[in-house]
Every structure is written in structure tokens, then in C-alpha cells.
GUROMAR-165329 format. One record per atom (N, C-alpha, C): residue number from 1; residue in one letter; atom name; x, y, z. Coordinates in nm, 2 decimals. Each point is the difference from the previous one (the first is absolute). Example, Ala and Ser with C-alpha at 12.3 -4.5 7.8 and 13.67 -1.06 7.14 Angstrom:
# residues 2
[1 "A" "N" [1.32 -0.57 0.78]]
[1 "A" "CA" [-0.09 0.12 0.00]]
[1 "A" "C" [0.09 0.12 0.00]]
[2 "S" "N" [-0.04 0.11 -0.07]]
[2 "S" "CA" [0.09 0.11 0.00]]
[2 "S" "C" [-0.08 0.11 0.08]]
END
This chain:
# residues 51
[1 "M" "N" [13.95 5.48 11.81]]
[1 "M" "CA" [-0.08 0.11 0.03]]
[1 "M" "C" [0.08 0.12 0.04]]
[2 "L" "N" [0.10 -0.02 0.09]]
[2 "L" "CA" [0.08 0.11 0.04]]
[2 "L" "C" [0.08 0.05 -0.11]]
[3 "G" "N" [0.05 -0.09 -0.09]]
[3 "G" "CA" [0.08 0.05 -0.11]]
[3 "G" "C" [-0.08 0.08 -0.10]]
[4 "T" "N" [-0.13 -0.03 -0.02]]
[4 "T" "CA" [-0.08 0.08 -0.08]]
[4 "T" "C" [-0.03 0.14 0.05]]
[5 "I" "N" [-0.02 0.01 0.13]]
[5 "I" "CA" [-0.01 0.13 0.07]]
[5 "I" "C" [0.12 0.08 -0.01]]
[6 "L" "N" [0.12 -0.06 0.01]]
[6 "L" "CA" [0.12 0.07 -0.01]]
[6 "L" "C" [0.02 0.05 -0.14]]
[7 "I" "N" [-0.03 -0.08 -0.10]]
[7 "I" "CA" [0.01 0.05 -0.14]]
[7 "I" "C" [-0.09 0.12 -0.03]]
[8 "V" "N" [-0.12 -0.01 0.05]]
[8 "V" "CA" [-0.10 0.11 -0.02]]
[8 "V" "C" [0.05 0.13 0.07]]
[9 "L" "N" [0.06 -0.02 0.12]]
[9 "L" "CA" [0.05 0.12 0.07]]
[9 "L" "C" [0.12 0.06 -0.07]]
[10 "L" "N" [0.09 -0.09 -0.06]]
[10 "L" "CA" [0.11 0.05 -0.07]]
[10 "L" "C" [-0.04 0.08 -0.13]]
[11 "I" "N" [-0.10 -0.05 -0.07]]
[11 "I" "CA" [-0.05 0.06 -0.12]]
[11 "I" "C" [-0.05 0.14 0.04]]
[12 "L" "N" [-0.08 0.01 0.11]]
[12 "L" "CA" [-0.06 0.13 0.04]]
[12 "L" "C" [0.11 0.09 0.04]]
[13 "A" "N" [0.11 -0.05 0.07]]
[13 "A" "CA" [0.11 0.09 0.04]]
[13 "A" "C" [0.08 0.05 -0.13]]
[14 "L" "N" [0.01 -0.09 -0.10]]
[14 "L" "CA" [0.06 0.04 -0.12]]
[14 "L" "C" [-0.07 0.11 -0.07]]
[15 "L" "N" [-0.13 0.00 0.00]]
[15 "L" "CA" [-0.08 0.10 -0.06]]
[15 "L" "C" [0.01 0.13 0.08]]
[16 "G" "N" [0.02 -0.01 0.13]]
[16 "G" "CA" [0.01 0.11 0.09]]
[16 "G" "C" [0.13 0.08 -0.01]]
[17 "V" "N" [0.11 -0.07 -0.05]]
[17 "V" "CA" [0.13 0.07 -0.01]]
[17 "V" "C" [0.02 0.06 -0.14]]
[18 "L" "N" [-0.08 -0.02 -0.09]]
[18 "L" "CA" [0.02 0.06 -0.13]]
[18 "L" "C" [-0.02 0.15 0.01]]
[19 "P" "N" [0.09 0.07 -0.06]]
[19 "P" "CA" [-0.01 0.15 0.01]]
[19 "P" "C" [-0.10 0.06 -0.11]]
[20 "R" "N" [-0.13 -0.03 0.02]]
[20 "R" "CA" [-0.10 0.04 -0.09]]
[20 "R" "C" [-0.06 0.14 0.03]]
[21 "W" "N" [0.01 0.04 0.13]]
[21 "W" "CA" [-0.06 0.12 0.04]]
[21 "W" "C" [0.11 0.11 0.02]]
[22 "S" "N" [-0.04 0.12 -0.02]]
[22 "S" "CA" [0.09 0.11 -0.01]]
[22 "S" "C" [0.07 0.02 0.14]]
[23 "H" "N" [-0.07 -0.03 0.11]]
[23 "H" "CA" [0.07 0.03 0.13]]
[23 "H" "C" [0.10 -0.11 0.03]]
[24 "S" "N" [0.00 -0.12 -0.06]]
[24 "S" "CA" [0.09 -0.10 0.03]]
[24 "S" "C" [0.12 -0.01 -0.10]]
[25 "R" "N" [0.01 0.09 -0.09]]
[25 "R" "CA" [0.11 -0.01 -0.10]]
[25 "R" "C" [0.13 0.03 0.06]]
[26 "N" "N" [0.00 0.08 0.11]]
[26 "N" "CA" [0.13 0.04 0.06]]
[26 "N" "C" [0.04 -0.09 0.11]]
[27 "W" "N" [-0.06 -0.11 0.02]]
[27 "W" "CA" [0.03 -0.09 0.11]]
[27 "W" "C" [0.13 -0.08 -0.03]]
[28 "G" "N" [0.03 -0.02 -0.12]]
[28 "G" "CA" [0.12 -0.07 -0.04]]
[28 "G" "C" [-0.03 -0.15 0.01]]
[29 "Y" "N" [0.11 -0.07 0.04]]
[29 "Y" "CA" [-0.01 -0.15 0.00]]
[29 "Y" "C" [-0.04 -0.06 0.14]]
[30 "Y" "N" [-0.03 0.09 0.09]]
[30 "Y" "CA" [-0.03 -0.05 0.14]]
[30 "Y" "C" [-0.12 -0.10 0.00]]
[31 "P" "N" [-0.11 0.03 -0.06]]
[31 "P" "CA" [-0.11 -0.10 0.01]]
[31 "P" "C" [0.03 -0.13 -0.07]]
[32 "S" "N" [0.06 0.01 -0.11]]
[32 "S" "CA" [0.03 -0.13 -0.07]]
[32 "S" "C" [0.11 -0.08 0.06]]
[33 "G" "N" [0.09 0.07 0.07]]
[33 "G" "CA" [0.11 -0.07 0.07]]
[33 "G" "C" [-0.06 -0.07 0.12]]
[34 "G" "N" [-0.10 0.06 0.07]]
[34 "G" "CA" [-0.07 -0.07 0.11]]
[34 "G" "C" [-0.07 -0.12 -0.05]]
[35 "L" "N" [-0.07 0.01 -0.11]]
[35 "L" "CA" [-0.07 -0.11 -0.06]]
[35 "L" "C" [0.09 -0.11 -0.04]]
[36 "G" "N" [0.12 0.04 -0.05]]
[36 "G" "CA" [0.10 -0.11 -0.04]]
[36 "G" "C" [0.05 -0.07 0.12]]
[37 "L" "N" [0.01 0.07 0.11]]
[37 "L" "CA" [0.05 -0.07 0.13]]
[37 "L" "C" [-0.11 -0.10 0.05]]
[38 "I" "N" [-0.13 0.05 -0.01]]
[38 "I" "CA" [-0.11 -0.09 0.04]]
[38 "I" "C" [0.00 -0.12 -0.09]]
[39 "L" "N" [0.01 0.02 -0.13]]
[39 "L" "CA" [0.00 -0.11 -0.10]]
[39 "L" "C" [0.11 -0.10 0.03]]
[40 "A" "N" [0.12 0.05 0.03]]
[40 "A" "CA" [0.12 -0.09 0.03]]
[40 "A" "C" [-0.03 -0.08 0.12]]
[41 "V" "N" [-0.06 0.06 0.10]]
[41 "V" "CA" [-0.03 -0.08 0.12]]
[41 "V" "C" [-0.10 -0.11 -0.03]]
[42 "V" "N" [-0.10 0.03 -0.07]]
[42 "V" "CA" [-0.11 -0.09 -0.04]]
[42 "V" "C" [0.06 -0.12 -0.08]]
[43 "V" "N" [0.09 0.04 -0.10]]
[43 "V" "CA" [0.06 -0.11 -0.08]]
[43 "V" "C" [0.09 -0.09 0.09]]
[44 "I" "N" [0.07 0.06 0.09]]
[44 "I" "CA" [0.09 -0.09 0.09]]
[44 "I" "C" [-0.09 -0.09 0.08]]
[45 "L" "N" [-0.11 0.06 0.06]]
[45 "L" "CA" [-0.09 -0.09 0.08]]
[45 "L" "C" [-0.06 -0.11 -0.09]]
[46 "L" "N" [-0.03 0.03 -0.12]]
[46 "L" "CA" [-0.06 -0.10 -0.09]]
[46 "L" "C" [0.10 -0.11 -0.03]]
[47 "L" "N" [0.13 0.04 -0.02]]
[47 "L" "CA" [0.10 -0.10 -0.03]]
[47 "L" "C" [0.03 -0.08 0.12]]
[48 "L" "N" [-0.01 0.05 0.12]]
[48 "L" "CA" [0.02 -0.08 0.12]]
[48 "L" "C" [-0.12 -0.08 0.04]]
[49 "R" "N" [-0.11 0.02 -0.07]]
[49 "R" "CA" [-0.13 -0.07 0.02]]
[49 "R" "C" [-0.06 0.04 0.14]]
[50 "W" "N" [0.02 0.12 0.04]]
[50 "W" "CA" [-0.07 0.05 0.12]]
[50 "W" "C" [-0.14 0.05 -0.03]]
[51 "I" "N" [-0.03 0.03 -0.12]]
[51 "I" "CA" [-0.13 0.04 -0.04]]
[51 "I" "C" [-0.07 -0.10 -0.08]]
END
């Protein structure tokens, strides 16, 4: 159950960091870098079977 919620949240975050809007095109790699960090933490927790 918790894994499903995390997957849905990661998909929503992925959609949020896409530079589709004109005001977010100059943000650079900052949003996707933060998402990558969160994804790495979730993968490590899954491998350690904490989730």
C-alpha cells in the first residue's frame, strides 16, 4: 500500500518538474535534481526493505 502511494507521488512529481510552462523554462536542472535525490532515497529504502 505504501509503495503504491510512493509510486503515484513520484509520478506526480515527475510531471511537476517537466519544463512545459514558459515561466519554468529558466529554472534549469534544479527541480529534476531534487526529484532525482528523492527517487534515490526511495530506491535505497526499497532495497533495504524499510518500505
